[in-house]
DRENDO-720055 format. One record per residue (C-alpha): residue in three letters; chain; residue number from 1; x, y, z. Coordinates in nm, 2 decimals. Layout:
N
code	unit	pos	X	Y	Z
Ala	A	NUM	X	Y	Z
...
***
This chain:
93
code	unit	pos	X	Y	Z
Unk	A	1	-3.59	-0.53	-1.51
Unk	A	2	-3.95	-0.60	-1.61
Unk	A	3	-3.86	-0.96	-1.70
Unk	A	4	-3.74	-1.02	-1.34
Unk	A	5	-4.06	-0.89	-1.19
Unk	A	6	-4.28	-1.10	-1.42
Unk	A	7	-4.10	-1.41	-1.29
Unk	A	8	-4.15	-1.29	-0.93
Unk	A	9	-3.78	-1.22	-0.86
Unk	A	10	-3.75	-0.94	-0.60
Unk	A	11	-3.45	-0.72	-0.63
Unk	A	12	-3.40	-0.52	-0.32
Unk	A	13	-3.23	-0.18	-0.34
Unk	A	14	-2.89	-0.30	-0.24
Unk	A	15	-2.88	-0.58	-0.50
Unk	A	16	-3.00	-0.34	-0.77
Unk	A	17	-2.72	-0.10	-0.67
Unk	A	18	-2.46	-0.38	-0.69
Unk	A	19	-2.60	-0.49	-1.03
Unk	A	20	-2.57	-0.13	-1.15
Unk	A	21	-2.20	-0.10	-1.04
Unk	A	22	-2.11	-0.44	-1.19
Unk	A	23	-2.26	-0.34	-1.53
Unk	A	24	-2.01	-0.05	-1.57
Unk	A	25	-1.73	-0.07	-1.82
Unk	A	26	-1.38	-0.18	-1.70
Unk	A	27	-1.26	0.18	-1.71
Unk	A	28	-1.49	0.25	-1.42
Unk	A	29	-1.36	-0.03	-1.19
Unk	A	30	-1.17	0.21	-0.96
Unk	A	31	-1.49	0.42	-0.92
Unk	A	32	-1.71	0.11	-0.85
Unk	A	33	-1.46	-0.01	-0.59
Unk	A	34	-1.44	0.33	-0.42
Unk	A	35	-1.82	0.36	-0.41
Unk	A	36	-1.87	0.02	-0.27
Unk	A	37	-1.60	0.07	0.00
Unk	A	38	-1.72	0.41	0.11
Unk	A	39	-2.09	0.36	0.17
Unk	A	40	-2.23	0.44	0.52
Unk	A	41	-2.28	0.13	0.73
Unk	A	42	-2.16	-0.08	0.43
Unk	A	43	-2.51	-0.08	0.27
Unk	A	44	-2.53	0.03	-0.09
Unk	A	45	-2.84	0.19	-0.24
Unk	A	46	-2.94	0.29	-0.59
Unk	A	47	-2.95	0.66	-0.47
Unk	A	48	-2.59	0.65	-0.36
Unk	A	49	-2.48	0.48	-0.68
Unk	A	50	-2.67	0.70	-0.92
Unk	A	51	-2.56	1.02	-0.74
Unk	A	52	-2.20	0.90	-0.74
Unk	A	53	-2.23	0.82	-1.11
Unk	A	54	-2.36	1.16	-1.20
Unk	A	55	-2.09	1.33	-0.99
Unk	A	56	-1.82	1.11	-1.15
Unk	A	57	-1.95	1.17	-1.50
Unk	A	58	-1.94	1.55	-1.44
Unk	A	59	-1.59	1.53	-1.30
Unk	A	60	-1.47	1.33	-1.60
Unk	A	61	-1.63	1.57	-1.84
Unk	A	62	-1.48	1.87	-1.66
Unk	A	63	-1.14	1.71	-1.65
Unk	A	64	-1.16	1.63	-2.03
Unk	A	65	-1.26	1.99	-2.11
Unk	A	66	-0.98	2.12	-1.89
Unk	A	67	-0.73	1.88	-2.05
Unk	A	68	-0.84	1.98	-2.40
Unk	A	69	-0.80	2.35	-2.32
Unk	A	70	-0.45	2.29	-2.18
Unk	A	71	-0.35	2.08	-2.48
Unk	A	72	-0.47	2.36	-2.71
Unk	A	73	-0.27	2.62	-2.52
Unk	A	74	0.04	2.41	-2.54
Unk	A	75	-0.01	2.35	-2.91
Unk	A	76	-0.06	2.73	-2.97
Unk	A	77	0.24	2.81	-2.76
Unk	A	78	0.46	2.57	-2.96
Unk	A	79	0.33	2.71	-3.29
Unk	A	80	0.41	3.07	-3.18
Unk	A	81	0.75	2.96	-3.06
Unk	A	82	0.82	2.80	-3.39
Unk	A	83	0.70	3.11	-3.57
Unk	A	84	0.92	3.34	-3.36
Unk	A	85	1.22	3.11	-3.42
Unk	A	86	1.17	3.11	-3.80
Unk	A	87	1.12	3.49	-3.80
Unk	A	88	1.43	3.55	-3.58
Unk	A	89	1.63	3.31	-3.80
Unk	A	90	1.54	3.49	-4.12
Unk	A	91	1.64	3.83	-3.98
Unk	A	92	1.99	3.72	-3.89
Unk	A	93	2.08	3.63	-4.25
***
């Protein structure tokens, strides 16, 4: 942003917020759309965008951790089920 200030371009807060949202990767498109459509009085601010970004990042990290735990539980359950099946099959011979 320093280059813009040296050439006397003035970014107001709303333009800065829009620039920040538009710089997000494609996987964040739904998030960016939601934030821009849900701002009070239709006026974005960097505070709204940064707070929303932190909240979304936390939500995604929490979801990923929860998903990883669930996947580990399923894998362990399948492993135990296979073990029981092998054990039960051996005893019937």
